[in-house]
N, C-alpha and C positions, 0 to 999 in steps of 0.2 A: 823491746818490740815483741820478742818471742812469747814473754809473759802474757802481754796484752792480747796476742794473737790466740793464745791457749783459752783465755777467759772468754774472748769472742766466740770461740768454737763452743764452749759450754752454754753460751747464751742461746744458741739455735737449738740446742738439745732440749729446749723447753724445761720438762722435768721428768724425772726418772720414771714416775708413775703414768706418764703419757706415752713413753716411748719404750715399748715391749720386746722389739726385735733388735738383736746385735747389729751394729754397723755392717753394712756390706751384705746383709742376709737377704733383704727384700729384692724383688725384681727391679732390676736397673732401668728398665724401659719406663715403667710407669705403673702406679698403684692402681689397683682395679677400679677405685672411685674416683679418680682424677680425670677429668675429661678434657680441660682446656690446656692448650700448649705452655701458657705463660706460667700457670700454676705449676705444671709438671716440670718445667726449666727450673723455677723457684726452688721447688722441693729437691730436685736433683742436683742442682748447684750446691746446695747446702748438705746433701746426702754424701757428695763427694768429699766433703771436709771429714766424713767419717763418724759424724755425730747425729744426723737426723735420719730417723727411719719411721715406718709405720708400725702398723699393729700386726699381730701374729697371722691374722686372717687375710693379710695381703692388702689391707686398706689403710688409707691415711686420714681418713675422716675429715676432709677440708672444711666442712661445714659446721664441725662442732665449735661451741663457743669457749672462750678462754675466760677465766676469772682474772680478777684484779691482782691477786697474789701470783698467779701463774706468769702473768706478763711482767709483773714487777721483777720476778727472779730472772727472766730472760734479759731485761734491760739492765739489771745490776751486772750480770756475768758479761755483758757487752762492754762494760766499763774496765778500766785497769784497776780493778779493786777488790778481786777475788780473795787476796791475801789478808784484806781487811775485815772480812766477815765476823771473824772470831770476837772483836771488840764490841759488836752491835747484838750479840747473843743473849746477853742479860738485862738490856735495857729494855724500858717500855715507853715507847712514844705516844702510842695510839691505846686507848683503853680496851680496844677490842682485838689488839694483837698481843698476846701475852708471850712471854719468852718460850713457853712449851709449843707454841704453834709453829708448825713446820717451816712456814717462810718468814719468821720473824726477823732474822738477820737481814735478809734482802730488803724487806719493807723498811726496817730501820735505817739501813744504809742508803738506800734510794731517798729517804726523807732527809738524811743528814746531808746528801750530796744536792738537795733541792731539785731533784727532777720529779719528785711526786709530793702531793699534799693530801690532807684528808677532807672531809666534808665539814660542813658549817658547825655540825654537833661535835666535832673533835674526833670522830670515829673514822677509821680507814675502810671498813666493809671488805675484808679481803675476799670472802666467797662471792661476793657479787660480780656479775658478768662485768668484764671491761668494755667500755664503749669504744669505738674508733676514735672519737675526739679524745678521750683520756690517754690512749695508747700513743696517738700521733704527738700529743703534747709530751710525754715522756720522752720520746725519741727526739723530738725538735729541740728540747732542751739539752739533750746529750749531744747534738749537733752544733751547740753554741748559741742558740737562740735564747733571748731573755724576754720575759713577760711583758716588760714596758715597752717592748718594741713590736708587740704583737696587735696593738690596737686596743680599744677599750671593751671589746666584746669577746667573750670565751664561750666556746672554744673556735668560733668562726674565724677569728684572727689567725691562730695557729693552723687551722685546716687551709686557709687560702695560701698561707706561706708555704706549707707543706706541698702543696699542689705546684707552686712556683719552684720550689728547690728539688723537685723530682722525687720526693718520698712517697708520693701516692701514685707514682706510674703504674698503669695497668693492674692496680689493687681492686678496682671494682667499687672501692669505698665512695659512697655518695652522700651518707649521712654521717654527721658526726655523733649521733645519738644511737645508731645502730650497734648491736653487739659485734665485736671483733671475732672473726672465726680463725680457726688454725691455717687455712689456706691463705687468708688475708695477712695474717702474722707473718708468714713464710715469705711473702712478697714484699712487705714492709722491710724486714731485716735484709733481703737481697738488695733492696734499693738504697739502703745505708751505705753500699760499697761505693756508690757514684752520686749521692745526693750532694747538693751544695751545702757547704758548711757556714756557720754563722760568723761574720767577720766585724760585728759592732764593738764598740767599746765595752770591755769587761766579758767578751765571749770567752767562753771555757768549752772547748770541744773534747768531748770524751770517746769520740769515735774517730779513728785516724788512719783507716786502712784505704789505700788508693791502688787500683788496679794499674797494670802496665799500660803504657800509652798506645802501643800498637796492636791493631787486631790481626790474629792469627788463626789458623785452623788447628784444631785439635784432632790429631789423626792416628794416635795408637795409644793403647794401655797394655804394659807388659806386668802383669800381676806378679809373676816370678821375681822380677827385679824391683818392682814397687816403683815404677816409673810412668810418667804420662809424656807423650810427646806432642809439642805445640810448636808450629812454625819451624818444623825441623829439628827442634831442639828437645832433647830428653831433659825432663824435671823429676828429681825425686819428689815423691808424694808425701807431704807431711802426715797424712792419714790414709796409708794404702787401702784401696778397694778392690774388689776382683773385676769388677766391670762398670761401665757407665754408659747411659744412653746419650751423652753429649759428644761422643766420638763423631767426626764428620761436621761438627759445628764450627762456625767462625765467631770468635770472640776475643775476650781478654783474659791473660794470665793474672791471677792474683798470688803473690808470693809472700811468704813471711819473712821474718828477719833473718833467717838462716839460708834464704834463697831457694827454699823448698816451695813446691807448688801447693797453695793452700785450697784453691778452687778455681774453677773456670767459669766466666760470665759470657754465655752466648750472646751474640746480637739478637737473635730470634730465639724460637722455642727449642726445647731439647730435642724434638723429633727433626729438626732442620727446616721445618715449615713455620713461617711467622704466624703471630697471633692477631695479624691484621690482613684484610683482604681488600681488593680493589674490584669493584663491578664494572665492567666494560661499559662505556657510555654510548658508544656508537660502533658501527661495523668498521673494522680495520683501524681503530683507535688505540693507541698506546699511552693515552692520557692517564697519568696517575701511577704508572709503573715505575718511574724514576723516584718518586717519593717513597714508594714501597721498597725499592731495592736499595736506595741511597746513591743511584748515579748509574751510568750506562755501563756497557760491556757485558752485561747478562745474557743469557740465552732463554728462548721461550720455548716450553713444551706444553702442547694443547693434548689433553688426555693421553700423555705419555709419549707423543710423537714430536720431533722437531717441528717448530713452526716459526713463522714470521708475524709481524703485527697485522699484516694483510689478513691473516687467517682468524684473527679475533672477531667475534661476534657480540653484538649488543646483549648484555645480560650474562655473558661469560663471567666467571669468577677467577681472580688471579690471586695467588699467594706466592710467597718468596722462600726458597730454600737456600739458606746460607751454605750448607754443606758443598753445594755444586754451583752456587751463584746463578740460580736458575729461577725463572718465573714459571710457575706451575698453574696451568689454566685447566679448568674443569667446566664442562658445558651442561652439566646434568642439572635439570630442573624437574621439581616432582610436585604435583598438585595434592594437597593433603587438606584433612579437615583437622583443625585446630582443636586438639583435645585438652590440653593443659600446659601450665607453664610454672617456673619457679624462679624468683620468689613472687614476681608479679608481672601482669601484662605490660606495665610501663617500663620495666626494667628487667626483662628476662635474662637469666643466665643458662637455662634450658628450657625446651619445650617438648611436649609429648605429642606425637603425630603417628601415623601409620599403624594403627592398631595397637598402641602401647610402646612405641619406640621412642626413646629419649635421646634427642639430639643436643649437642652443645651448641650455644649461641655465642658467636664472636661478638667482641665489643662493637665493631663496626656495622654490625646487623642491627642493633638495638633500636636505632631510631625508626628503620622501616618496620620492624616487627611490632614496635609500639602503637601502630596504627591499627593492629588486628587485637582482637580479643578471643578467647576460647569460645568455640561454637561456630566460628566462622570458617569458610573455605579460602585458601589463599596457595600461592605457587612459591615454593622455596628454592632459593639459589644456593647451591651446595659447593663447598670446597672439594678438593680431591682426596681429603681424609674424612668426607661426611659431615663437616661441620657446617651450621648455617651461616652464610654471608649476607643474606638479605630476603626480602619477602615482597612480593608484588601481588596485585589483584588478579583474580581469575580472567582469562581472556585478555590479558595484556599483550598487545601487539609485540612480537619478538620474543615472547617468554612461554611458548607452548610448552606444556609438560612432555618430557622426553624420557622419563625414567624408566630403565629396565632392571629386572632383578633375575638372578639366577637361582633356580630351586635345586638343591642336592638330593640325593637318592632317598634321604630321611624326611623330606618336604620342608626343609629349613631355607627360607629365602634370604639372598645377600643382594643388597641395593649396589649397582655398578656406578661409581662415582668416578668419572674419567676413566681411568683404567685399574682402579682399585675396588674393593669390595668392602662394605659395610653391613654387618649383620642387622637384621630388622626384626622386629617382633611379629608374631602371627604366624598362621600355618600356610604353607604351599601344598596342601595335601590335594593330590589330583593333578599337579603340575610337576612331579617329581622328574628331575634329569631334563628340565627344559628352561626356556627363557620366557618371561613374562613381562608384560606392560603393567606398572605398580603405581597405585594411587592410594589416597585416604579418603575415605567417605564416611558419612554420618549414618548411624545405625541406631535409630531410636535416640536415646540420649548419650549414647556412647560413639566412639569413632571405631572404624574397623579397616583392616587391610583389604585393598581390592585388586585382584589379580585377573588378568586375561591373557591368553597365548599370544606372544608376539608374532607378527606376520612380516611378510616381505624379505624374506630370507636371500642372500646371495646364492646363486645355483652354480654347480659345477665340481669337479673332483678336487681333493686337497692334493698337491704335489709337495710332499714333505721336504724332499730334496732341494726343490727350486724355490720353496717358500711362497708358494701361489695357491689360490683357490679360484677355479673357474678362470685363470688367467690373471686374476687380481693379485697384487702384492700383498703378503702378509705384513701388518705392522711389526715393527721390533719387538712390542710390548704385547704382542696378540694374547688374549685370554682363551684358554682352551679347557673344555670340561669332558671329561670322559668317565662314563659310569658313575656320574654324581660327584666326582672330585676334581679339582683343579689340577692340571698336569702340563708338564713342559712339551714342547714339540719334539724333542728328542726322546722322550719317554714313549711316544706312540709305537716305536720299534718297527715302522714299516715304511717304505718309499712313497707310497701313494695310499689314499682312501677315497673310495667311490661316493659319489654324490648321495647315494642311498643311505650311506651311513651317517650323514651329516643333517641333523634335525633343525639347526638354526646357524647362520652365519650372517654377519653385518659388517659394513664397511664405516669408517670414521670420517670426520670432516674433511680428510684428505684423500679420500678414495681408497684407503688400504684396508684390509680386512683385519679388524681388531678384536673379533668375538666369534669363536666357533664352539658349538655344542654338539657332541657326537651322540648319536642315538642310543648306543650302548657300549659297555667297556671294551676298547680295544686294547688297552695298555694292561688289562688284567691277566694276561697270560705271559706278561714279563715278569719274572721272579728275580729279585735282588736279595741275597742272603748269605749265609755262612755255610761252608761245605763241611760235613762231617763224614770222614771216610772210615769204612770198615772193610778189612780184608781177611777172608777165611781160605782154609785148605780144603781141597776136594779130591778124593781118590776115585779114578775111574778105570774100569777094564775096557781096553780098546780091543775090538775084534780084528784078527788077522784073516783076511778073507782068503789068503792062499791055503790055508789049512783045511777049509771047508767046514760047513756048518755042522755036519755030523760026525767031526773028528773026536778021538777019545777025551774024556773029561778027568779031572781030579776033584780035589776037595771044596774049590770055592765055586760060587754061582754067580750068575748075572742074567741080564736079559737084554734082547735086541731092541734097538731104538734108533730109527734113522741111519740104518747100516752100521751101528756101532754096538759092541757089548758093553753094557753099562754094569760096572761093580756093584756087587750087592753082597753085604756082609753076612747075611742069612742064605738060606737055599730058595732060590727065586722060582719064577714060573718055567725057566729053562734049565736043562741039565747044565752041571758045571763044565767048564772048558779049562784046560791045562794051560797055565801060564808058560809061555815060552814056545809053546806049540801052536796054540790058536789065538793067542794075543798077549798083550802087556798090560800090567797095572801102571797107570799114569797118575801123577800128582800134580795139581795145578792150583794156583791162588785165584780166588774169585774177589773182585772188588765191587762194593756197593757204596753209593754216595746218597747221602741225604742232605737237604737243603733246608737249614733252619732261618725262618724269618721271625719278626717280632710278633706275628699273630698265629703262625701255624708251621709245621714241618712237611716237606714233601720228599716222598720217596720211602724207603730206600729203593734204588734203582741200579741194577747192574750197568756198570760203566768202566771203560777202560782209560778215562780222561785222567791226565796227569795233574793231580791236584792233591794238597795236603788238608788235614783237618785244620781249620781255622782260617783257610783262605776265603775271601770274599769274592762271590762270583755273580755273573748275570746269566740267566738260563731262560730257555723256553722248553716246555713240555708238549709232547703230543697230546691230542684230546683224551686218550686213555689214561695219561699220566705214567706210562710205563717206560718211556725213554726221553732222553733229551734230543731236541732238535736244535738247539743252540747251547753251547756251554763256553764261557769265557770268563778269565780272571779279570776282575776289576784293577784298574790303576790305583796306586796308593800316593797320597800326598801325606809325607810324614811330618810329626812334630809341628803341627800348626798351632800357633798361639791365638788366644782368644781376641787379640788386637787385630787379627786378620779378617775377622767376621765383619760382613757389613749387614747389620741387622740379622735377620733369620733367613735371607734371601740369596746372599752371595758371599764369596770368601775370595780375598786377594791372596795369590799364592804364585812365587815365582814369576812375577811379572804378568800374571794373567788373572782374569776374574773368572771364577766357576760359579755357576747357577746351582742353588741347593733344592732338591727336589721338594714339592710340596709334602710329600709322605716320607721324608727322610727317616730312616731307621737308625737307632742308637743302641750300641752294645758296650757293656762294661767288661773288659777283659779280666779285671780283678775278680768280679763275683761270678763271672761266666753266664750272666743273664742279660737280656734285653732290657733297656730303660724306658720309662714312659714317655719322655719327650725330650725335645732338643734342649730346653732350658735345663732340665735336670743333667743333661750330659755336659753342657757348657759349664755349670756350676760346680762339677765335680772335682776339677782341677787336674793336676798332673799333665800326662801326655795325651794330646789329641791326634789320631790319624783320621783321614778322610779317604773314602774309597769311591772313585769316579768311573761312570760309564757314559759314553756318549756325551762327555763334557760335562755331565750333571753330577753332582755329589748325591750318592744314593745312601751312604751308610757312614756313619760317624762312630768311631771306636776310642773308647777313653780308658786310661789305666793311670793308678796313682803314681 
């Protein structure tokens, strides 16, 4: 069994020339060019095995086509026959596959095992692109299906049976004659774990891996111990990795023959949000949610706030989060000019709108999108992570465009989807640090981004302590933008903010304030950094007023300042005074403190605060920058494991969840330098300490 597992692992590795990054080196969350959740899940599930990765530039290239030789190698390694390759290295079965050809052993063995065949002219054509029909046929034969049972027409017979047995699940393969891509191949091999096996007479099954029966939550990864925890039970990883985006997902454990965890198969996508969506058909209707979730007992969140079915409106979009057993509802609708699509208007996987913004299209959206072609105007219905769930005609009743975007200080707009942000193309110049209504319009033969200032803001003062604005309650997930950047409420550092400093605020479907934009930076005077303390000795001559100003002098000199004689090593502006008669020499320590941050250093400032070099502190300076108006040492969370992180936004520690500041800083104690970003710090390994102020993690410190 273990031998078979190991050869299966090699199958997913494709071939050495395609995979250039060592296992575990890539970003565990998602490759930069992988947009849809199911593809990301397929890749991440196989990456968890320790053999599948992308390229050195952070891409996976899911749309790159595979050759017949490349796919053949994958199929052969998926069989329990790796040790047999040597006997096929010197034979010639196909005239165009010589023993010197790099894949000759795999092709010859696959032919002998009867899972591949050549063309009518007797050739194999190894460098020809493999079609979906050819690839599916190879895998179906490995699953125990025989040609004589597939009907008289090839490859349609195999394709029909593959759809029935689950091999084609969510692959997006619609034509047997289309080229097979790397992304589709990853999904095919993932589906092998649960595809139905052939059971007819003479069936020979070459793939025999079966996931555990029960579905559990994957809750923790301890890279130091090489374990994954699922369903409350720790498993040793067959192929240890340092991180995985599958944490928090619900699914099935796959074990090898030694009881080690081989991989994890989430019920839905690796991000915890399903690759399916339900568009609400009527106000107050929950029809379709049970099929999305698999049953009752789930909770509903609309734009991030707890909701009931009564709060749902027609054309709201619902997806499912397996990590929290919750239905995530988004009501964002945006009017767009349809600029382009890929691969075709009839079956798009991505579309281009909003002045060059490429959006992923969910499989459930293809039918409604296929009614439109580039050059037309339409209204898109979006999920909470900015994917297209459907499209309707302009002016459709109940589907009015309501999309807003936040523009940062550099003029970059971000679309608000529910209560999350999705970066969009185009410039927001002229609308910096503001909220705008956003749409896509035609401009000549091109599309462009159309922005206009949002109006109708909620008025009133913001009470930070009471969590209200103008008497209205703040939503638990309120988005706050200050000085062009997103901040947490605790980062504002004051108890209240006047209405004059609030440029925009809105309420959500429940009447709670869920978006606040401040007119200028209020949190910019809050400094979180590393203290650097320097102490120097100072010698001063202190005047003794009882002796009189004109008393006799001796060799040393000084001068009068604020009623004191200040020691001077040379002859000063006043005649010398005698020590012990007119005054005394006093030696004292002077302490200065500088505050290092990742972007600049503040100080040095004379201070008597009890702090040591290396302490992480939260401070405020006066306007002149000459003194501290607030100075506090931050709380420390020591030895935090990577498994305690919930994405990049929160950390579970000591039974409490801590929010991570959007501008969290990272410091490397080994090098004595600040690090570029959070991903770099988390990947460094060793010990991780977190420093907290106002319940928010401000600084991450790592050391080997």
